[in-house]
A tleap script that builds the chain and sets N, CA, C and O, in Angstrom:
source leaprc.protein.ff14SB
mol = sequence {
  NMET ALA ARG GLU GLN PHE GLN ASN LEU THR
  GLU PRO MET TYR TYR ILE LEU MET SER LEU
  LEU LYS GLU MET CYS GLY VAL ASP ILE MET
  GLU ALA VAL ALA ASN ILE SER LYS GLY ARG
  ILE LYS VAL GLY PRO GLY THR LEU TYR ALA
  LEU LEU ALA LYS PHE GLU LYS GLU ASP MET
  ILE ARG GLU THR LYS VAL GLU GLY ARG ARG
  ARG SER TYR ILE ILE THR ASP LYS GLY LYS
  ARG THR LEU GLN ASP GLU TYR GLY ARG LEU
  ILE ILE MET VAL ASN ASP GLY ARG LEU PHE
  MET GLU GLY LYS CLEU
}
set mol.1.N position { 5.879 30.386 28.231 }
set mol.1.CA position { 5.687 30.486 26.793 }
set mol.1.C position { 5.641 29.068 26.205 }
set mol.1.O position { 6.507 28.243 26.498 }
set mol.2.N position { 4.654 28.798 25.396 }
set mol.2.CA position { 4.498 27.475 24.795 }
set mol.2.C position { 5.589 27.226 23.754 }
set mol.2.O position { 5.942 28.110 22.974 }
set mol.3.N position { 6.109 26.011 23.765 }
set mol.3.CA position { 7.136 25.628 22.802 }
set mol.3.C position { 6.469 25.276 21.479 }
set mol.3.O position { 5.486 24.535 21.446 }
set mol.4.N position { 7.004 25.808 20.404 }
set mol.4.CA position { 6.461 25.491 19.087 }
set mol.4.C position { 6.626 23.994 18.844 }
set mol.4.O position { 7.688 23.430 19.109 }
set mol.5.N position { 5.570 23.353 18.336 }
set mol.5.CA position { 5.540 21.899 18.220 }
set mol.5.C position { 6.683 21.326 17.383 }
set mol.5.O position { 7.254 20.298 17.750 }
set mol.6.N position { 7.022 21.954 16.290 }
set mol.6.CA position { 8.043 21.396 15.407 }
set mol.6.C position { 9.312 22.241 15.410 }
set mol.6.O position { 9.981 22.367 14.384 }
set mol.7.N position { 9.641 22.821 16.567 }
set mol.7.CA position { 10.858 23.631 16.692 }
set mol.7.C position { 12.095 22.779 16.404 }
set mol.7.O position { 12.998 23.206 15.684 }
set mol.8.N position { 12.127 21.582 16.969 }
set mol.8.CA position { 13.186 20.611 16.692 }
set mol.8.C position { 12.509 19.328 16.229 }
set mol.8.O position { 11.553 18.863 16.851 }
set mol.9.N position { 13.000 18.767 15.151 }
set mol.9.CA position { 12.406 17.547 14.621 }
set mol.9.C position { 13.124 16.324 15.168 }
set mol.9.O position { 14.337 16.348 15.375 }
set mol.10.N position { 12.373 15.257 15.401 }
set mol.10.CA position { 12.995 13.976 15.711 }
set mol.10.C position { 13.588 13.419 14.413 }
set mol.10.O position { 13.282 13.911 13.326 }
set mol.11.N position { 14.417 12.416 14.526 }
set mol.11.CA position { 14.985 11.825 13.313 }
set mol.11.C position { 13.900 11.289 12.372 }
set mol.11.O position { 13.960 11.558 11.173 }
set mol.12.N position { 12.907 10.537 12.876 }
set mol.12.CA position { 11.864 10.081 11.950 }
set mol.12.C position { 11.144 11.248 11.266 }
set mol.12.O position { 10.854 11.177 10.071 }
set mol.13.N position { 10.855 12.312 12.006 }
set mol.13.CA position { 10.196 13.481 11.402 }
set mol.13.C position { 11.044 14.053 10.275 }
set mol.13.O position { 10.541 14.332 9.186 }
set mol.14.N position { 12.319 14.221 10.543 }
set mol.14.CA position { 13.248 14.808 9.572 }
set mol.14.C position { 13.286 13.975 8.292 }
set mol.14.O position { 13.188 14.511 7.189 }
set mol.15.N position { 13.429 12.664 8.452 }
set mol.15.CA position { 13.531 11.792 7.283 }
set mol.15.C position { 12.201 11.660 6.535 }
set mol.15.O position { 12.193 11.521 5.312 }
set mol.16.N position { 11.088 11.702 7.252 }
set mol.16.CA position { 9.791 11.658 6.581 }
set mol.16.C position { 9.609 12.906 5.729 }
set mol.16.O position { 9.221 12.813 4.565 }
set mol.17.N position { 9.888 14.083 6.305 }
set mol.17.CA position { 9.758 15.315 5.520 }
set mol.17.C position { 10.707 15.314 4.334 }
set mol.17.O position { 10.340 15.744 3.241 }
set mol.18.N position { 11.935 14.830 4.547 }
set mol.18.CA position { 12.895 14.783 3.448 }
set mol.18.C position { 12.376 13.879 2.327 }
set mol.18.O position { 12.491 14.214 1.148 }
set mol.19.N position { 11.810 12.746 2.700 }
set mol.19.CA position { 11.311 11.821 1.674 }
set mol.19.C position { 10.164 12.444 0.887 }
set mol.19.O position { 9.965 12.116 -0.283 }
set mol.20.N position { 9.409 13.340 1.520 }
set mol.20.CA position { 8.249 13.928 0.856 }
set mol.20.C position { 8.588 15.113 -0.038 }
set mol.20.O position { 7.697 15.847 -0.463 }
set mol.21.N position { 9.859 15.300 -0.321 }
set mol.21.CA position { 10.232 16.246 -1.377 }
set mol.21.C position { 9.735 15.711 -2.716 }
set mol.21.O position { 9.625 16.449 -3.694 }
set mol.22.N position { 9.431 14.390 -2.739 }
set mol.22.CA position { 8.777 13.747 -3.884 }
set mol.22.C position { 7.436 13.219 -3.388 }
set mol.22.O position { 7.318 12.810 -2.233 }
set mol.23.N position { 6.450 13.227 -4.234 }
set mol.23.CA position { 5.134 12.681 -3.864 }
set mol.23.C position { 5.263 11.191 -3.588 }
set mol.23.O position { 5.847 10.454 -4.382 }
set mol.24.N position { 4.712 10.748 -2.453 }
set mol.24.CA position { 4.802 9.338 -2.073 }
set mol.24.C position { 3.613 8.921 -1.231 }
set mol.24.O position { 2.954 9.741 -0.592 }
set mol.25.N position { 3.358 7.618 -1.250 }
set mol.25.CA position { 2.361 7.034 -0.353 }
set mol.25.C position { 3.097 6.483 0.874 }
set mol.25.O position { 4.327 6.457 0.908 }
set mol.26.N position { 2.342 6.051 1.867 }
set mol.26.CA position { 2.923 5.606 3.129 }
set mol.26.C position { 3.978 4.521 3.007 }
set mol.26.O position { 5.049 4.629 3.603 }
set mol.27.N position { 3.690 3.483 2.248 }
set mol.27.CA position { 4.648 2.381 2.084 }
set mol.27.C position { 5.942 2.898 1.453 }
set mol.27.O position { 7.035 2.508 1.865 }
set mol.28.N position { 5.819 3.768 0.461 }
set mol.28.CA position { 7.000 4.330 -0.193 }
set mol.28.C position { 7.782 5.238 0.753 }
set mol.28.O position { 9.011 5.290 0.686 }
set mol.29.N position { 7.080 5.955 1.635 }
set mol.29.CA position { 7.755 6.819 2.616 }
set mol.29.C position { 8.598 5.960 3.561 }
set mol.29.O position { 9.757 6.280 3.826 }
set mol.30.N position { 8.013 4.868 4.071 }
set mol.30.CA position { 8.759 3.986 4.983 }
set mol.30.C position { 10.025 3.458 4.308 }
set mol.30.O position { 11.093 3.414 4.919 }
set mol.31.N position { 9.893 3.062 3.052 }
set mol.31.CA position { 11.038 2.557 2.292 }
set mol.31.C position { 12.070 3.664 2.042 }
set mol.31.O position { 13.273 3.427 2.154 }
set mol.32.N position { 11.603 4.864 1.708 }
set mol.32.CA position { 12.514 5.991 1.445 }
set mol.32.C position { 13.292 6.365 2.703 }
set mol.32.O position { 14.493 6.626 2.633 }
set mol.33.N position { 12.618 6.392 3.848 }
set mol.33.CA position { 13.297 6.722 5.109 }
set mol.33.C position { 14.407 5.715 5.372 }
set mol.33.O position { 15.521 6.105 5.722 }
set mol.34.N position { 14.125 4.444 5.211 }
set mol.34.CA position { 15.143 3.408 5.420 }
set mol.34.C position { 16.297 3.574 4.426 }
set mol.34.O position { 17.460 3.422 4.800 }
set mol.35.N position { 15.984 3.883 3.172 }
set mol.35.CA position { 17.028 4.053 2.154 }
set mol.35.C position { 17.882 5.292 2.411 }
set mol.35.O position { 19.110 5.220 2.369 }
set mol.36.N position { 17.234 6.430 2.678 }
set mol.36.CA position { 17.971 7.679 2.895 }
set mol.36.C position { 18.896 7.551 4.109 }
set mol.36.O position { 20.024 8.043 4.094 }
set mol.37.N position { 18.408 6.886 5.157 }
set mol.37.CA position { 19.199 6.746 6.387 }
set mol.37.C position { 20.109 5.517 6.358 }
set mol.37.O position { 20.724 5.169 7.366 }
set mol.38.N position { 20.188 4.873 5.217 }
set mol.38.CA position { 20.994 3.656 5.051 }
set mol.38.C position { 20.616 2.591 6.087 }
set mol.38.O position { 21.477 1.889 6.618 }
set mol.39.N position { 19.310 2.487 6.363 }
set mol.39.CA position { 18.794 1.469 7.268 }
set mol.39.C position { 18.846 1.832 8.742 }
set mol.39.O position { 18.375 1.063 9.579 }
set mol.40.N position { 19.401 2.973 9.073 }
set mol.40.CA position { 19.546 3.377 10.473 }
set mol.40.C position { 18.205 3.747 11.102 }
set mol.40.O position { 17.984 3.505 12.288 }
set mol.41.N position { 17.310 4.332 10.305 }
set mol.41.CA position { 15.993 4.745 10.793 }
set mol.41.C position { 14.935 3.898 10.097 }
set mol.41.O position { 14.877 3.835 8.869 }
set mol.42.N position { 14.107 3.255 10.898 }
set mol.42.CA position { 12.982 2.500 10.362 }
set mol.42.C position { 11.723 3.063 10.998 }
set mol.42.O position { 11.636 3.164 12.222 }
set mol.43.N position { 10.758 3.425 10.186 }
set mol.43.CA position { 9.506 3.991 10.671 }
set mol.43.C position { 8.393 2.984 10.435 }
set mol.43.O position { 8.149 2.567 9.303 }
set mol.44.N position { 7.728 2.602 11.499 }
set mol.44.CA position { 6.608 1.680 11.381 }
set mol.44.C position { 5.335 2.425 11.010 }
set mol.44.O position { 5.288 3.654 11.072 }
set mol.45.N position { 4.308 1.684 10.626 }
set mol.45.CA position { 3.066 2.305 10.190 }
set mol.45.C position { 2.418 3.191 11.259 }
set mol.45.O position { 1.917 4.268 10.935 }
set mol.46.N position { 2.418 2.763 12.514 }
set mol.46.CA position { 1.793 3.554 13.573 }
set mol.46.C position { 2.444 4.917 13.717 }
set mol.46.O position { 1.759 5.939 13.761 }
set mol.47.N position { 3.769 4.929 13.791 }
set mol.47.CA position { 4.518 6.188 13.900 }
set mol.47.C position { 4.319 7.027 12.655 }
set mol.47.O position { 4.065 8.229 12.744 }
set mol.48.N position { 4.431 6.404 11.499 }
set mol.48.CA position { 4.314 7.136 10.240 }
set mol.48.C position { 2.969 7.850 10.127 }
set mol.48.O position { 2.923 9.051 9.862 }
set mol.49.N position { 1.883 7.119 10.326 }
set mol.49.CA position { 0.575 7.721 10.105 }
set mol.49.C position { 0.228 8.745 11.181 }
set mol.49.O position { -0.499 9.700 10.907 }
set mol.50.N position { 0.732 8.564 12.398 }
set mol.50.CA position { 0.537 9.586 13.437 }
set mol.50.C position { 1.264 10.875 13.042 }
set mol.50.O position { 0.712 11.966 13.182 }
set mol.51.N position { 2.505 10.749 12.548 }
set mol.51.CA position { 3.267 11.935 12.135 }
set mol.51.C position { 2.674 12.580 10.891 }
set mol.51.O position { 2.618 13.806 10.799 }
set mol.52.N position { 2.237 11.781 9.942 }
set mol.52.CA position { 1.617 12.346 8.742 }
set mol.52.C position { 0.381 13.166 9.114 }
set mol.52.O position { 0.151 14.235 8.548 }
set mol.53.N position { -0.412 12.670 10.062 }
set mol.53.CA position { -1.605 13.410 10.496 }
set mol.53.C position { -1.213 14.740 11.137 }
set mol.53.O position { -1.843 15.765 10.879 }
set mol.54.N position { -0.169 14.723 11.976 }
set mol.54.CA position { 0.297 15.968 12.608 }
set mol.54.C position { 0.838 16.937 11.563 }
set mol.54.O position { 0.521 18.126 11.589 }
set mol.55.N position { 1.650 16.427 10.649 }
set mol.55.CA position { 2.210 17.280 9.598 }
set mol.55.C position { 1.096 17.890 8.742 }
set mol.55.O position { 1.150 19.066 8.384 }
set mol.56.N position { 0.102 17.084 8.423 }
set mol.56.CA position { -0.988 17.577 7.588 }
set mol.56.C position { -1.796 18.643 8.339 }
set mol.56.O position { -2.186 19.657 7.760 }
set mol.57.N position { -2.040 18.406 9.620 }
set mol.57.CA position { -2.782 19.374 10.441 }
set mol.57.C position { -2.052 20.715 10.509 }
set mol.57.O position { -2.687 21.769 10.555 }
set mol.58.N position { -0.720 20.675 10.514 }
set mol.58.CA position { 0.105 21.884 10.591 }
set mol.58.C position { 0.446 22.453 9.212 }
set mol.58.O position { 1.251 23.378 9.104 }
set mol.59.N position { -0.161 21.907 8.165 }
set mol.59.CA position { 0.064 22.358 6.786 }
set mol.59.C position { 1.524 22.223 6.342 }
set mol.59.O position { 2.016 23.023 5.546 }
set mol.60.N position { 2.207 21.205 6.863 }
set mol.60.CA position { 3.584 20.951 6.458 }
set mol.60.C position { 3.643 19.977 5.282 }
set mol.60.O position { 4.616 19.940 4.529 }
set mol.61.N position { 2.578 19.194 5.146 }
set mol.61.CA position { 2.421 18.305 3.992 }
set mol.61.C position { 0.965 18.420 3.547 }
set mol.61.O position { 0.112 18.929 4.275 }
set mol.62.N position { 0.706 17.938 2.347 }
set mol.62.CA position { -0.685 17.877 1.891 }
set mol.62.C position { -0.906 16.562 1.169 }
set mol.62.O position { -0.007 16.008 0.536 }
set mol.63.N position { -2.122 16.088 1.286 }
set mol.63.CA position { -2.512 14.871 0.585 }
set mol.63.C position { -2.685 15.216 -0.888 }
set mol.63.O position { -3.298 16.227 -1.229 }
set mol.64.N position { -2.145 14.376 -1.752 }
set mol.64.CA position { -2.212 14.651 -3.185 }
set mol.64.C position { -3.187 13.750 -3.922 }
set mol.64.O position { -3.784 14.159 -4.917 }
set mol.65.N position { -3.352 12.521 -3.438 }
set mol.65.CA position { -4.336 11.640 -4.083 }
set mol.65.C position { -4.684 10.476 -3.173 }
set mol.65.O position { -3.921 10.099 -2.284 }
set mol.66.N position { -5.856 9.924 -3.424 }
set mol.66.CA position { -6.349 8.770 -2.685 }
set mol.66.C position { -6.782 7.731 -3.695 }
set mol.66.O position { -7.612 7.999 -4.564 }
set mol.67.N position { -6.216 6.540 -3.575 }
set mol.67.CA position { -6.590 5.413 -4.438 }
set mol.67.C position { -6.915 4.242 -3.524 }
set mol.67.O position { -6.020 3.504 -3.114 }
set mol.68.N position { -8.195 4.069 -3.204 }
set mol.68.CA position { -8.592 3.052 -2.227 }
set mol.68.C position { -8.071 3.462 -0.856 }
set mol.68.O position { -8.366 4.554 -0.369 }
set mol.69.N position { -7.300 2.588 -0.246 }
set mol.69.CA position { -6.707 2.904 1.059 }
set mol.69.C position { -5.362 3.614 0.919 }
set mol.69.O position { -4.803 4.087 1.909 }
set mol.70.N position { -4.852 3.688 -0.281 }
set mol.70.CA position { -3.537 4.280 -0.528 }
set mol.70.C position { -3.655 5.798 -0.671 }
set mol.70.O position { -4.363 6.303 -1.543 }
set mol.71.N position { -2.947 6.510 0.205 }
set mol.71.CA position { -2.947 7.976 0.186 }
set mol.71.C position { -1.538 8.466 -0.095 }
set mol.71.O position { -0.569 7.958 0.468 }
set mol.72.N position { -1.433 9.450 -0.963 }
set mol.72.CA position { -0.123 10.021 -1.293 }
set mol.72.C position { -0.040 11.441 -0.759 }
set mol.72.O position { -1.045 12.139 -0.627 }
set mol.73.N position { 1.192 11.851 -0.454 }
set mol.73.CA position { 1.447 13.148 0.159 }
set mol.73.C position { 2.652 13.804 -0.491 }
set mol.73.O position { 3.458 13.150 -1.154 }
set mol.74.N position { 2.759 15.127 -0.284 }
set mol.74.CA position { 3.944 15.872 -0.693 }
set mol.74.C position { 4.150 17.003 0.306 }
set mol.74.O position { 3.196 17.483 0.918 }
set mol.75.N position { 5.383 17.418 0.464 }
set mol.75.CA position { 5.721 18.485 1.396 }
set mol.75.C position { 5.215 19.829 0.850 }
set mol.75.O position { 5.177 20.041 -0.362 }
set mol.76.N position { 4.833 20.723 1.757 }
set mol.76.CA position { 4.394 22.073 1.375 }
set mol.76.C position { 5.561 23.045 1.566 }
set mol.76.O position { 6.629 22.661 2.043 }
set mol.77.N position { 5.345 24.293 1.191 }
set mol.77.CA position { 6.381 25.306 1.406 }
set mol.77.C position { 6.701 25.453 2.895 }
set mol.77.O position { 7.863 25.614 3.269 }
set mol.78.N position { 5.677 25.396 3.736 }
set mol.78.CA position { 5.911 25.477 5.192 }
set mol.78.C position { 6.753 24.289 5.655 }
set mol.78.O position { 7.660 24.450 6.472 }
set mol.79.N position { 6.458 23.112 5.140 }
set mol.79.CA position { 7.237 21.928 5.489 }
set mol.79.C position { 8.677 22.038 5.020 }
set mol.79.O position { 9.599 21.626 5.723 }
set mol.80.N position { 8.869 22.596 3.822 }
set mol.80.CA position { 10.233 22.788 3.303 }
set mol.80.C position { 11.022 23.758 4.176 }
set mol.80.O position { 12.206 23.542 4.432 }
set mol.81.N position { 10.363 24.836 4.638 }
set mol.81.CA position { 11.040 25.793 5.523 }
set mol.81.C position { 11.429 25.120 6.839 }
set mol.81.O position { 12.524 25.338 7.357 }
set mol.82.N position { 10.526 24.304 7.370 }
set mol.82.CA position { 10.812 23.584 8.616 }
set mol.82.C position { 11.985 22.632 8.418 }
set mol.82.O position { 12.871 22.553 9.269 }
set mol.83.N position { 11.994 21.917 7.311 }
set mol.83.CA position { 13.082 20.989 6.995 }
set mol.83.C position { 14.401 21.739 6.846 }
set mol.83.O position { 15.426 21.297 7.365 }
set mol.84.N position { 14.384 22.858 6.148 }
set mol.84.CA position { 15.596 23.665 5.951 }
set mol.84.C position { 16.092 24.241 7.276 }
set mol.84.O position { 17.297 24.269 7.525 }
set mol.85.N position { 15.175 24.699 8.124 }
set mol.85.CA position { 15.561 25.215 9.446 }
set mol.85.C position { 16.232 24.126 10.276 }
set mol.85.O position { 17.242 24.372 10.935 }
set mol.86.N position { 15.666 22.923 10.239 }
set mol.86.CA position { 16.247 21.812 11.005 }
set mol.86.C position { 17.618 21.434 10.445 }
set mol.86.O position { 18.540 21.148 11.209 }
set mol.87.N position { 17.756 21.430 9.137 }
set mol.87.CA position { 19.046 21.150 8.502 }
set mol.87.C position { 20.092 22.164 8.993 }
set mol.87.O position { 21.205 21.786 9.357 }
set mol.88.N position { 19.730 23.435 9.000 }
set mol.88.CA position { 20.639 24.478 9.479 }
set mol.88.C position { 21.007 24.292 10.942 }
set mol.88.O position { 22.166 24.469 11.318 }
set mol.89.N position { 20.022 23.933 11.776 }
set mol.89.CA position { 20.270 23.694 13.197 }
set mol.89.C position { 21.240 22.534 13.385 }
set mol.89.O position { 22.141 22.603 14.222 }
set mol.90.N position { 21.058 21.474 12.610 }
set mol.90.CA position { 21.948 20.310 12.720 }
set mol.90.C position { 23.378 20.648 12.286 }
set mol.90.O position { 24.338 20.183 12.900 }
set mol.91.N position { 23.519 21.447 11.243 }
set mol.91.CA position { 24.851 21.871 10.788 }
set mol.91.C position { 25.552 22.658 11.886 }
set mol.91.O position { 26.734 22.435 12.146 }
set mol.92.N position { 24.835 23.579 12.535 }
set mol.92.CA position { 25.417 24.359 13.629 }
set mol.92.C position { 25.864 23.433 14.758 }
set mol.92.O position { 26.956 23.599 15.300 }
set mol.93.N position { 25.024 22.459 15.113 }
set mol.93.CA position { 25.378 21.520 16.179 }
set mol.93.C position { 26.632 20.723 15.829 }
set mol.93.O position { 27.511 20.542 16.673 }
set mol.94.N position { 26.715 20.250 14.597 }
set mol.94.CA position { 27.890 19.482 14.170 }
set mol.94.C position { 29.142 20.354 14.220 }
set mol.94.O position { 30.189 19.915 14.695 }
set mol.95.N position { 29.037 21.574 13.736 }
set mol.95.CA position { 30.196 22.480 13.752 }
set mol.95.C position { 30.619 22.809 15.183 }
set mol.95.O position { 31.812 22.824 15.487 }
set mol.96.N position { 29.649 23.074 16.064 }
set mol.96.CA position { 29.980 23.331 17.459 }
set mol.96.C position { 30.657 22.114 18.086 }
set mol.96.O position { 31.644 22.251 18.808 }
set mol.97.N position { 30.129 20.933 17.810 }
set mol.97.CA position { 30.712 19.708 18.353 }
set mol.97.C position { 32.126 19.465 17.857 }
set mol.97.O position { 33.003 19.062 18.620 }
set mol.98.N position { 32.339 19.716 16.567 }
set mol.98.CA position { 33.672 19.551 16.003 }
set mol.98.C position { 34.657 20.487 16.683 }
set mol.98.O position { 35.738 20.066 17.097 }
set mol.99.N position { 34.287 21.754 16.798 }
set mol.99.CA position { 35.178 22.742 17.425 }
set mol.99.C position { 35.458 22.382 18.884 }
set mol.99.O position { 36.590 22.502 19.353 }
set mol.100.N position { 34.438 21.948 19.586 }
set mol.100.CA position { 34.624 21.580 20.993 }
set mol.100.C position { 35.530 20.351 21.123 }
set mol.100.O position { 36.438 20.332 21.954 }
set mol.101.N position { 35.285 19.343 20.314 }
set mol.101.CA position { 36.082 18.116 20.368 }
set mol.101.C position { 37.527 18.358 19.981 }
set mol.101.O position { 38.427 17.662 20.450 }
set mol.102.N position { 37.750 19.353 19.120 }
set mol.102.CA position { 39.116 19.708 18.724 }
set mol.102.C position { 39.771 20.673 19.709 }
set mol.102.O position { 40.901 21.111 19.493 }
set mol.103.N position { 39.058 21.006 20.797 }
set mol.103.CA position { 39.609 21.893 21.803 }
set mol.103.C position { 39.649 23.354 21.396 }
set mol.103.O position { 40.401 24.136 21.978 }
set mol.104.N position { 38.859 23.732 20.415 }
set mol.104.CA position { 38.867 25.111 19.932 }
set mol.104.C position { 37.777 25.957 20.572 }
set mol.104.O position { 37.656 27.142 20.263 }
set mol.105.N position { 36.983 25.368 21.460 }
set mol.105.CA position { 35.967 26.126 22.205 }
set mol.105.C position { 36.223 25.988 23.682 }
set mol.105.O position { 35.483 26.548 24.491 }
savepdb mol mol.pdb
quit
């Protein structure tokens, strides 16, 4: 059985989708990812634009405007569901880890 492409998000994917809860262009997305992650995650242009293309192909984001070379995007309902699913998965993992580390599992 084929694995769904965005079943689990990488950290850059997660932060890019989170940043696109507001309409942004690529440069602003890179800055937002760094800010949201407090500098822990840095996304370069190559990674960013490859992921944006994949997200757009999967209807997780949509392009909102083009001004010269500057393109802006926003998350779609499908992207929001994917982001929410990943958030829930991460919460479960943290709770399981806490219980295990405390010797309760």
